[in-house]
C-alpha positions in Angstrom: 11.9 176.9 -39.2 8.8 175.4 -40.6 7.4 172.4 -38.4 7.1 169.1 -40.2 3.4 168.0 -40.5 3.3 164.0 -40.2 0.7 161.9 -41.8 -1.2 159.2 -39.8 0.8 156.5 -41.6 4.1 158.2 -40.8 3.3 158.4 -37.0 2.3 154.8 -37.0 5.4 153.8 -38.7 7.6 155.9 -36.4 6.0 154.6 -33.3 6.6 151.0 -34.8 10.2 151.8 -35.5 10.6 153.0 -31.8 9.1 149.9 -30.4 10.8 147.6 -32.7 14.3 149.0 -31.8 13.6 148.7 -28.1 15.5 145.5 -26.8 13.2 145.0 -23.8 10.1 144.8 -26.0 11.5 142.3 -28.3 11.4 139.3 -26.1 8.9 140.1 -23.3 7.0 137.7 -21.0 3.6 138.8 -19.8 1.1 137.0 -17.6 -2.6 137.5 -17.5 -6.1 136.3 -18.1 -7.2 135.3 -21.5 -10.2 137.2 -22.8 -12.2 136.9 -26.0 -10.1 134.2 -27.4 -10.9 133.5 -31.0 -9.4 131.1 -33.7 -10.0 132.3 -37.2 -10.1 130.0 -40.2 -6.6 131.3 -41.4 -5.3 129.5 -38.1 -4.4 132.7 -36.5 -5.4 133.1 -32.8 -6.5 136.5 -31.5 -7.3 137.5 -27.9 -6.9 140.0 -25.0 -4.6 139.4 -22.2 -5.9 141.3 -19.1 -5.3 141.9 -15.4 -7.3 143.9 -12.8 -5.9 147.4 -14.2 -5.5 146.9 -17.8 -5.7 144.9 -21.0 -3.3 144.0 -23.9 -4.3 143.0 -27.4 -2.3 139.8 -28.6 -1.9 137.7 -31.7 -0.5 134.3 -32.2 0.0 133.4 -35.8 -0.8 129.9 -37.1 2.9 128.7 -37.1 3.3 129.4 -33.5 -0.3 128.3 -32.6 0.4 124.9 -34.1 3.0 124.2 -31.4 0.6 124.6 -28.6 -0.1 121.4 -26.7 -3.1 122.6 -24.9 -6.4 124.3 -25.8 -6.4 128.0 -24.6 -9.8 129.2 -23.3 -11.1 132.5 -22.2 -10.7 132.8 -18.5 -7.5 130.7 -18.4 -4.5 132.4 -16.8 -1.3 132.0 -18.7 2.2 133.4 -19.4 3.0 134.4 -22.9 6.3 135.5 -24.6 6.9 137.4 -27.7 7.5 140.9 -29.0 5.4 144.2 -28.9 4.9 146.1 -32.0 2.5 148.4 -33.7 0.1 147.4 -36.4 0.4 150.4 -38.8 -3.1 150.2 -40.3 -5.0 151.0 -37.2 -2.3 152.5 -35.0 -2.8 150.0 -32.1 0.1 148.2 -30.4 -0.1 144.6 -29.6 1.8 141.6 -28.4 2.9 139.1 -31.2 3.1 135.9 -29.3 5.6 133.0 -29.8 4.9 130.9 -26.8 2.1 130.3 -24.2 1.9 128.1 -21.3 -0.7 127.9 -18.3 0.1 129.9 -15.1 1.1 127.5 -12.3 0.9 124.2 -14.3 2.7 122.8 -17.2 1.1 122.9 -20.6 1.4 119.2 -20.9 -0.7 118.8 -17.6 -3.4 121.2 -18.8 -3.4 119.5 -22.2 -3.9 116.0 -20.6 -6.7 117.1 -18.4 -8.5 118.8 -21.4 -8.1 115.7 -23.5 -9.3 113.6 -20.6 -12.4 115.7 -20.1 -13.2 115.7 -23.8 -12.9 112.0 -24.4 -14.7 111.2 -21.2 -17.6 113.5 -22.2 -17.8 111.5 -25.7 -18.0 108.1 -23.8 -14.7 106.7 -24.8 -14.0 105.6 -21.3 -17.2 103.8 -20.6 -17.0 100.5 -19.4 -19.8 99.3 -21.6 -17.3 99.7 -24.5 -14.6 97.5 -23.0 -14.0 94.2 -24.9 -13.2 91.2 -22.8 -9.6 89.7 -23.3 -9.1 86.3 -24.6 -8.4 83.8 -22.1 -5.9 81.8 -24.3 -4.7 84.1 -27.0 -3.0 82.4 -30.0 -1.4 85.5 -31.4 -0.4 88.7 -29.7 0.4 91.7 -31.7 2.9 94.0 -29.7 2.9 97.7 -31.0 6.1 99.4 -29.5 9.7 100.2 -30.3 11.8 97.4 -31.4 14.8 98.9 -29.8 13.5 99.5 -26.2 13.8 97.2 -23.2 10.0 96.9 -23.0 9.8 94.5 -26.0 12.5 92.1 -24.5 10.8 92.0 -21.1 7.4 91.3 -22.6 8.6 88.5 -25.0 10.8 87.0 -22.0 7.5 86.9 -19.7 5.1 85.6 -22.6 7.5 82.7 -23.2 8.0 81.9 -19.6 4.3 81.9 -18.9 2.6 80.6 -22.0 4.9 79.5 -24.7 2.0 78.4 -26.9 1.3 82.0 -27.8 2.7 83.5 -31.1 4.1 87.0 -30.8 4.2 89.4 -33.7 6.0 92.7 -33.2 5.0 95.8 -35.1 7.6 98.2 -34.6 7.0 102.0 -34.2 8.4 105.1 -32.7 7.1 105.7 -29.5 8.3 109.2 -28.9 8.3 112.4 -31.0 5.9 113.8 -33.3 6.1 111.0 -35.7 5.0 108.5 -33.0 1.3 109.2 -32.9 0.6 108.4 -36.5 2.8 105.2 -36.4 1.0 103.7 -33.5 -2.3 104.7 -35.2 -1.1 103.1 -38.3 -0.1 99.9 -36.7 -3.3 99.5 -34.6 -5.3 99.8 -37.8 -2.9 97.4 -39.8 -3.3 94.9 -37.0 -7.1 95.1 -37.2 -7.4 95.2 -41.1 -5.3 92.1 -41.4 -6.3 90.3 -38.3 -2.7 90.0 -37.1 -3.6 88.8 -33.7 -6.6 88.2 -31.3 -4.9 90.6 -28.7 -3.0 93.9 -29.0 -0.4 95.3 -26.6 0.8 98.9 -27.1 3.0 100.9 -24.9 6.6 101.6 -24.0 8.9 101.9 -21.0 9.1 104.8 -18.4 10.0 108.3 -19.1 9.0 111.8 -18.6 5.5 113.1 -19.4 6.8 114.6 -22.5 8.4 111.3 -23.4 5.1 109.4 -23.0 3.1 112.1 -24.7 2.4 110.0 -27.8 0.0 107.9 -25.7 -1.9 111.0 -24.7 -2.4 111.8 -28.5 -6.1 112.1 -29.3 -5.5 110.2 -32.6 -4.1 107.2 -30.7 -6.9 107.2 -28.2 -9.5 106.9 -31.0 -7.6 104.3 -32.8 -7.6 102.1 -29.5 -11.2 102.8 -29.1 -12.2 101.7 -32.7 -10.1 98.6 -32.6 -12.1 95.5 -32.9 -9.1 93.6 -31.3 -9.0 93.9 -27.5 -6.1 96.3 -26.5 -3.9 96.4 -23.4 -2.3 99.8 -22.7 1.2 99.2 -21.0 2.8 102.7 -20.6 5.5 103.7 -18.4 5.8 102.8 -14.7 3.1 102.3 -12.0 2.5 106.0 -11.3 2.2 106.8 -15.1 -1.3 107.3 -16.4 -2.1 108.2 -20.0 -5.0 108.8 -22.1 -4.5 105.3 -23.6 -4.8 103.8 -20.3 -8.4 105.1 -19.9 -9.5 104.1 -23.5 -8.0 100.6 -23.7 -9.9 97.6 -22.8 -7.3 96.8 -20.0 -4.5 98.9 -18.4 -1.2 97.4 -17.3 1.0 99.3 -14.8 4.1 98.3 -16.7 5.0 96.4 -20.1 5.9 93.4 -18.1 2.5 93.6 -16.2 0.9 93.7 -19.6 2.5 90.3 -20.5 1.1 88.8 -17.3 -2.3 90.0 -18.0 -2.4 88.8 -21.4 -1.6 85.2 -20.9 -2.2 82.7 -18.3 0.7 81.2 -16.3 1.6 77.7 -17.5 2.7 76.7 -14.0 -0.8 77.7 -12.7 -2.4 75.6 -15.6 -0.5 72.7 -14.9 -1.5 72.8 -11.2 -5.1 73.3 -12.3 -4.8 70.2 -14.5 -3.3 68.2 -11.7 -6.0 69.1 -9.4 -8.6 68.4 -12.2 -7.3 65.0 -12.7 -7.3 64.3 -9.1 -10.8 65.3 -8.7 -11.8 63.3 -11.8 -10.0 60.3 -10.2 -11.7 60.7 -6.8 -15.2 61.2 -8.6 -14.8 58.1 -10.7 -13.6 56.1 -7.7 -16.6 57.2 -5.6 -18.8 56.3 -8.4 -17.3 52.8 -8.8 -17.7 52.3 -5.0 -21.4 53.3 -5.2 -22.0 51.0 -8.2 -20.2 48.1 -6.5 -22.2 48.5 -3.2 -25.4 48.5 -5.4 -24.2 45.4 -7.2 -23.6 43.6 -4.0 -26.9 44.5 -2.7 -28.7 43.4 -5.7 -26.7 40.1 -5.8 -27.9 39.5 -2.1 -31.5 39.8 -2.9 -33.8 36.6 -2.8 -34.6 37.0 -6.5 -30.9 36.5 -7.3 -30.5 33.5 -5.0 -33.9 31.7 -5.8 -35.1 32.0 -9.2 -38.5 30.9 -8.6 -39.1 33.2 -5.6 -39.9 36.1 -7.9 -42.7 34.1 -9.7 -44.0 32.7 -6.3 -44.1 36.4 -4.9 -46.0 37.5 -8.0 -48.3 34.8 -7.7 -49.2 35.4 -4.1 -49.6 39.2 -5.0 -52.0 38.1 -7.7 -54.0 36.0 -5.5 -54.3 38.8 -2.8 -55.3 41.3 -5.6 -57.8 38.8 -6.8 -59.4 38.5 -3.5 -59.4 42.3 -2.9 -61.2 42.7 -6.3 -63.9 40.0 -5.5 -64.5 41.6 -2.1 -64.9 44.9 -3.7 -67.3 43.7 -6.4 -69.4 42.1 -3.8 -69.6 45.2 -1.8 -70.5 47.3 -4.9 -73.2 44.7 -5.9 -74.7 44.9 -2.3 -74.7 48.7 -2.4 -76.3 48.8 -5.8 -79.1 46.2 -4.6 -79.9 48.5 -1.8 -80.0 51.6 -3.8 -82.3 49.7 -6.3 -84.7 48.6 -3.6 -84.9 52.1 -2.1 -85.7 53.6 -5.6 -88.3 50.9 -6.4 -90.1 51.5 -3.2 -90.3 55.2 -3.8 -91.5 54.7 -7.4 -94.0 52.2 -6.2 -95.3 54.8 -3.6 -95.8 57.2 -6.3 -97.5 54.8 -8.8 -101.1 55.9 -9.6 -102.1 52.2 -9.6 -102.0 52.4 -5.8 -104.4 55.2 -5.7 -106.6 53.3 -8.1 -106.6 50.2 -5.9 -108.1 52.1 -3.0 -111.3 52.7 -5.0 -110.4 55.8 -7.0 -110.9 56.0 -10.8 -108.9 58.0 -13.4 -111.0 59.6 -16.4 -109.4 60.2 -19.7 -110.7 61.8 -22.9 -110.8 60.0 -26.0 -107.6 61.6 -26.9 -106.0 60.1 -23.7 -105.9 63.6 -21.9 -106.5 63.0 -18.1 -109.6 64.9 -17.1 -109.2 67.2 -14.0 -112.5 69.3 -14.1 -116.1 69.0 -15.2 -115.3 71.8 -17.7 -113.0 69.5 -19.5 -116.0 67.5 -20.9 -119.4 68.1 -22.5 -122.6 66.4 -23.0 -122.2 63.5 -25.5 -118.4 63.2 -25.0 -117.2 59.6 -24.6 -114.9 59.1 -21.5 -112.6 56.4 -20.7 -112.6 55.3 -17.1 -109.7 53.3 -15.4 -110.2 51.5 -12.3 -108.1 49.5 -10.0 -108.9 46.3 -12.0 -109.8 47.1 -15.7 -112.0 49.9 -16.7 -114.9 51.0 -19.0 -116.1 53.6 -21.5 -119.0 55.8 -20.9 -120.9 58.7 -22.4 -121.4 62.0 -20.6 -125.1 62.9 -20.0 -124.5 66.1 -18.2 -121.3 67.7 -16.6 -122.0 69.3 -13.3 -119.9 70.9 -10.4 -120.0 69.3 -7.1 -121.3 71.7 -4.4 -118.9 71.8 -1.4 -120.5 71.3 2.1 
């Protein structure tokens, strides 16, 4: 009997048929570490699942990958489920994945931490971007389900605490795949048409999956971009969502959001009463001070004796007049003494004193004082000044006196 010779494609198809008909390989779960994880433009995910001894090629097509709630990364340990088959073109077998979940932690928990890290790195949680809440909001836009208990609790508390505030409800779904786009649309609608000066968005408690709409990246960015301050009120006290980190204020519950949003009218009344009491006390104290001042002025002499003021001023004027006179006399005496001293000094330096002692002063015709015999020549006319009078003479011969 002649042996059949298979073509390559026939062998691959035969192996594929065998694997596809093996029930254990049609719904298998495999755990391992992701390696060489790539996402192609087609939306398909290709990666390798490996452990210490081996590796398994895997693919997750776009339809299944779109249901992932976290972002797979190389090095992450996961559990995947799917079927094992052969790709006939290259004869390699691989795992065609239907689901994937992180090993040891739920996919929602991993997705939450990934989204939190991503938005934190982008600065969406920075306190510098937080807007202050209005102290006395005139209109509050509440974005939540109209059928839940949360809206009724918030409206009740708002009416009790501050009935002057107007409440506008923008009903949305708060659970399911349709919830994030509805919440985003309501936030943008409130900003576009200036529905209120404060927004509260949230819902009552539930599982992490129930609250997942408020972990959606689209909702977080809409809250961050809102020009109107936003209070996030999701779940109960232990529940924390991405919206809580992005919002301008976080409330532990929807009821707590209503308490944060408005002041308590009872507290306002108390403050008003205290302010009125303080104002009355201040006015009373000011009146007492003015009354005391008035009584003090009324008791002054000028108020009891109308001429006393003029008499006091007259006495002051006389006293000042005497002081001015004494001061003027003292200044005149000082000036006289100064003048006498300067006159004596000037007289001592006067050349007339020298001439009076028998000396004479010779001057040229131009009036220049002659100090040396070299200043004159024979025939020059010289004016001689004496202690009394003087005369004019002609120089016969200049000479130098010989010192002995």
